[in-house]
C-alpha positions as a Markdown table, in Angstrom:
| # | Residue | x | y | z |
|---|---|---|---|---|
| 1 | Unk | 6.1 | -2.5 | -29.2 |
| 2 | Unk | 8.0 | -4.5 | -26.7 |
| 3 | Unk | 7.6 | -4.1 | -23.0 |
| 4 | Unk | 10.1 | -1.7 | -21.4 |
| 5 | Unk | 8.4 | -1.3 | -18.0 |
| 6 | Unk | 9.2 | -3.9 | -15.3 |
| 7 | Unk | 7.0 | -5.2 | -12.5 |
| 8 | Unk | 8.4 | -2.9 | -9.8 |
| 9 | Unk | 8.1 | 0.1 | -12.1 |
| 10 | Unk | 4.5 | -0.9 | -13.0 |
| 11 | Unk | 3.6 | -1.1 | -9.3 |
| 12 | Unk | 5.1 | 2.3 | -8.6 |
| 13 | Unk | 3.1 | 3.7 | -11.5 |
| 14 | Unk | -0.1 | 2.1 | -10.2 |
| 15 | Unk | 0.5 | 3.7 | -6.8 |
| 16 | Unk | 1.2 | 7.1 | -8.3 |
| 17 | Unk | -1.9 | 6.8 | -10.5 |
| 18 | Unk | -4.0 | 6.1 | -7.4 |
| 19 | Unk | -2.5 | 9.2 | -5.6 |
| 20 | Unk | -3.1 | 11.4 | -8.6 |
| 21 | Unk | -6.7 | 10.1 | -9.0 |
| 22 | Unk | -7.3 | 10.8 | -5.3 |
| 23 | Unk | -5.9 | 14.3 | -5.7 |
| 24 | Unk | -8.2 | 14.8 | -8.6 |
| 25 | Unk | -11.3 | 13.6 | -6.9 |
| 26 | Unk | -11.1 | 13.8 | -3.1 |
| 27 | Unk | -9.5 | 17.2 | -2.6 |
| 28 | Unk | -11.5 | 20.3 | -3.4 |
| 29 | Unk | -9.1 | 21.3 | -6.2 |
| 30 | Unk | -9.8 | 23.8 | -8.9 |
| 31 | Unk | -11.2 | 22.1 | -12.1 |
| 32 | Unk | -7.9 | 22.5 | -14.1 |
| 33 | Unk | -5.9 | 20.8 | -11.3 |
| 34 | Unk | -8.5 | 18.0 | -11.0 |
| 35 | Unk | -8.4 | 17.5 | -14.8 |
| 36 | Unk | -4.6 | 17.4 | -14.9 |
| 37 | Unk | -4.5 | 15.0 | -12.0 |
| 38 | Unk | -7.0 | 12.7 | -13.7 |
| 39 | Unk | -5.0 | 12.9 | -17.0 |
| 40 | Unk | -1.7 | 12.0 | -15.3 |
| 41 | Unk | -3.4 | 9.2 | -13.4 |
| 42 | Unk | -4.8 | 7.8 | -16.7 |
| 43 | Unk | -1.4 | 7.9 | -18.4 |
| 44 | Unk | 0.3 | 6.3 | -15.4 |
| 45 | Unk | -2.3 | 3.5 | -15.2 |
| 46 | Unk | -2.1 | 2.9 | -19.0 |
| 47 | Unk | 1.6 | 2.5 | -19.0 |
| 48 | Unk | 1.4 | 0.3 | -15.9 |
| 49 | Unk | -1.2 | -1.9 | -17.6 |
| 50 | Unk | 0.5 | -2.2 | -20.9 |
| 51 | Unk | 4.1 | -2.3 | -19.6 |
| 52 | Unk | 5.1 | 0.1 | -22.4 |
| 53 | Unk | 6.2 | 3.7 | -21.8 |
| 54 | Unk | 6.9 | 5.9 | -24.8 |
| 55 | Unk | 9.0 | 8.3 | -22.7 |
| 56 | Unk | 11.2 | 5.4 | -21.5 |
| 57 | Unk | 11.6 | 4.4 | -25.1 |
| 58 | Unk | 12.8 | 7.9 | -26.1 |
| 59 | Unk | 15.2 | 8.0 | -23.2 |
| 60 | Unk | 16.4 | 4.4 | -23.9 |
| 61 | Unk | 15.4 | 3.2 | -20.4 |
| 62 | Unk | 14.3 | -0.4 | -19.9 |
| 63 | Unk | 13.2 | -1.7 | -16.5 |
| 64 | Unk | 11.8 | -5.0 | -17.7 |
| 65 | Unk | 13.5 | -8.2 | -16.8 |
| 66 | Unk | 13.9 | -9.6 | -20.3 |
| 67 | Unk | 17.5 | -8.2 | -20.5 |
| 68 | Unk | 18.6 | -10.1 | -17.4 |
| 69 | Unk | 21.6 | -12.4 | -18.0 |
| 70 | Unk | 20.3 | -16.0 | -17.6 |
| 71 | Unk | 23.7 | -17.7 | -18.1 |
| 72 | Unk | 24.3 | -17.7 | -14.3 |
| 73 | Unk | 21.1 | -19.5 | -13.4 |
| 74 | Unk | 21.4 | -23.1 | -12.0 |
| 75 | Unk | 19.9 | -25.0 | -14.8 |
| 76 | Unk | 20.2 | -28.8 | -14.6 |
| 77 | Unk | 22.2 | -30.4 | -17.4 |
| 78 | Unk | 20.1 | -32.4 | -19.9 |
| 79 | Unk | 20.1 | -36.2 | -19.4 |
| 80 | Unk | 21.7 | -38.2 | -22.2 |
């Protein structure tokens, strides 16, 4: 599978994973809430680590930079 999660998207996912993990562990939540928070944190961390999100693929969303138009970059002409 090709990457469809960009760097900024991955950083946001890491931050949300930390928040969900904190909710699951620090706060005195009922066990089902703690389990769901940990599961969401695990999924977010996994997608941030691999840069692949199956939900983004289904929705045809791609935040990676590989689709950026490189024709406008200042590239020096080759010497002949």
